[in-house]
N, C-alpha and C positions, 0 to 999 in steps of 0.2 A: 301363247302356245310355246311349248318347249322346242328348241331348235332340233333336237334329236327326234322328237315326235313328228315335227313338221317334215323332216327329211324322210322319215319312214313312210308317212302318208303320201308324200309327193312321189317317192319311189314306187309305192304300191299302185298309185293311180297310173303312173307311167307304164308299169308292167301290165296293168289292165288294158291300157291303150285307150284311155278316155280323154281325148283332147279337151272336150268341153268341160269335163270334170276338173281337169288340171286348171283351166282358166278360172273356174268357180272357186277352187281351193285357193289359188293365188290371190284372187280378188278378196276372198273372205279373210285371208291372212293379212293382206295389205291393209 
């Protein structure tokens, strides 16, 4: 995944306030 795209998705999830989603995204990216 692109760094910029990842940052955008991460920021979007944070803005949404989805803690669980953030963990899923991080795990998926990791």
